[in-house]
N, C-alpha and C positions, 0 to 999 in steps of 0.2 A: 220104587223107593223103599229103602230098608226101614225096619222098625226104628233104628237109630235116627235116620233122617226124619221120619214122621214125628218122633219125640222132639227133635230140634225145631221143627216147624211149629209144633205146639208151644214150645218155649218162646219162639219168636212172637207169637200172638199174645202171650200173657206176661212176658218178662217186664218187671218194673225196673226202671233205670234209676238207681239211687245216686245222689250227689250230682256233680256236674258231668254231663256227657260231653267230652271234648269233640265229638263228631257232630252232634246236632242237638240243640236244645231250644225250647220255646216255652211260652206261658202254658201251653197245652201239652207239653211234652216234646218228644222228638219231632222234628220238622224235616220235610224233604230237602235233600242236599242239592245245591245248584252245581257244585263241582264234584268230580269223582273223588271218592275216598282213596287217598294214595297209600298203598301198602308196600312196604319194603321187606323182603324175605332175606334174612342175614344168616349165614352159617357156613358149614363146610360141605363135604360131599353129600351129606343127607339133604342139603338144600340145593346144591348145584345139580347133582345127578348127571345123567347123560352118557351112560356107557352104551355102546352100540350092540353089545352081545346080550342084553337083557332089558326088560321094560323098567328101567330106572328113571321113571318120570318124576319122582320125588312127591312130597306132599303138595307141592305147588299146583299140580294139575288137578287132583280131586278137590283141593280147596277152591281153585278157580271155579270149578263146576258148582260147588256148594254156594259160593257167593253170587254167581250168576243166577242160580235157581232162586236165591233169596230176592232177586230183583235189585240188588245193590248196584249203584253206579260207582265203579271202582277202577283203579288203575294200579297194576303191579309196576313198581319203579325199581330202577337199578342201572348200573353201568354195564352189566353183563347180560347176554342173551343165550349163549351156547352152553352145552353141557361139557363134560370132560372131553368127549370126542365130538368134534364139531359136526360130523355127519349124523350123529344121533338126532332123532326128531321126536316131537311131541304131537300127539293127536289133538284135533280140535275138540271142543266141548261137545258132549253128546246132545246137548240141547241147542246146538247150532252156532255157537260163538267161537271165533278163532282164539286159541290160547295165547295169553300174554306172557312172553318168556322172560321179561326183565327180572333181574335178581341180583343179589350180592352174596352168592355162594362160591366157595373156594375149595375145590377138592383137596383133601389131605391137610387143610390148614389148621393151625392152632389159633387159640382165641386172640392172642396179642397181634398176630399177623393180620387177622381180619380187622381188628381195631385200627391198625395202621392204614389199611386200605380205605376204611371208611373216613378216616381223617382227611384223606385226599379226595375221595369220591363224593361225599355228601354235599360238598359245596357246589358240585356240578349238577345236582339233582334238585327238583322242586322239594320243598319241605314235606317229609312224610307225615301222614296222619296216624299211621299204625306201623309198628315194627314188630316182626316176628323173628325172634333170635333163637337159634339152636346151635350152641357151641360148647366145646369141652370134650367131645368124644376123643379128639386127638391129643388131649392133655391128660388123659387118665393115668399115664405112667409118670407124671410130674411128681416131684418130691414136695412141692408147695402149691397146693391147689388154690389157696387164697391169692398168691402172687400171680399164678399163671392162668387162672380162670376168672376169679371174682374181680380182681382189679381191672383187667381188660374189659370185662362186662360193664363195670361201673363207668369206665371211660366211654364205652359205646353209648350208654344211656346219656351221659353228659353231651356227647357229640350230637345225638338225636335231639335233645332238648335245646341245644344251641340253634338248631334249625327250626324247631317248632316247640315252644314251651308247653304245649298242650298235647304232645304226642302220647299215644297209647302204646305201651311197651309190653309185649307178651314174651316171656322167657321160658323156653321149653326145657324141662328136665331131661336128662339123658335116658335113652331107651334101653336101660339095663336094670336088672333086678339083683345084681350081685357085684362084688368087686369094688373098684374105686368109686363107682357111681353112688354107693351108699355113703361114702365120706363127702363127696362133692355136693350131694343133694341138700343137706342142711346148711351148708355155706351159701349156696345160691338162694335158698329160701330166706335166710336171714338178710341177705343183701336186698332182695326184693321188698321185704317188709320195711326195711330202713329207707329205701328210695321211693317207695310208693307215696303218691300224693293224690289229693282229690282232683286236681287239674291235669295231672300227668300220671295216670295209673301205671304201676309196674306190677304185673301179675304173672305168677308162675303157672305153667301148664304141665300136668302130670302125665306125660306120654307113656311112662313105664307101667302104669296101672293096667293090669290084664295083658301086658305085652309078653309075647313069646319070642325071645331072641334066638333060641337054638334052631338052626336051620334044619336039623334032623327031626324036629317036632312036625308031625303031619299037619298041624295047624299053625306053622311058623309065620311070623311077621317079617322075617328077614331073608335075604339071599345068603348071608354069610356072617351072621351074628350082629353086624353093625348096620348094613344098608337095607332099608325097608323094601320088601317086595310089594307088588301092587296092593295086597291086603294091608300091609303095614303102612303104606303110603296113604291109603284111604283112612285108616284108623288115626294116623297123625292129623290128617286134614279135619276129621270130625272133632278131634280134641281142640285144635286151634279154633275151629268155627264155634264150638260151644263156649270157649273162653271169650271170644270176640263178640258173641251174640248180644250180651247186655249193653254193649256200646253202639249197636247198630240201630238205625231206624226200623220201624215195623216192616215186615215183609211187603214188598211191592209186586204188582203184577209184572210178569215177564213177557215182553214182546219179542217173539222169535223173529230172527232175520228172514 
């Protein structure tokens, strides 16, 4: 277990949950959940992954491991299960659980395209409790980031809330420290602040912090500037997990299969 993991587990033991916890609340604080927490991962290639020529497992695989290690009863949901190349495979969790491949990731997709797919697909899925959204990488050359990123993101939040008014929405900032991402970031931050409510939190996740996108860097987090390598996938998962942790019940014992 890395030092980052140990610090996350320490947070799990001591985190105070403020306001209303949409996942679990009670007079004495968080209560065990009878049903799995339904988590939908929404995005483009950084969410879908699945190239056969490299370990493009995406953040979903290390996040699955973190959640399983936390003892959370959860279910990744989505209408898709495969990566870009159907023969690409994902390993099982190192703690003995089979990986749950369900997702809503679309390789090469722009934000509005994914919003359109969700308008069709969400009605076929059980209501998600948590949504992880990472979109906008393919919109960076747009001349109007508000129209092409922010407005479709707002639509996605509305679609999610139509299925579950208490859904927790985590929106990941782009994994870049230069270029259009610097213009997009404050637009997304303002949107999240405007949409955030006590009953349905909308929270941004700052994946770019400490991120090394240059593939020539000896400690790079990417294969090719954009797609996270296993180190970057793990870093993204840890950032998602840390953002989600305040909404989770305390860590539960893990019964290995």
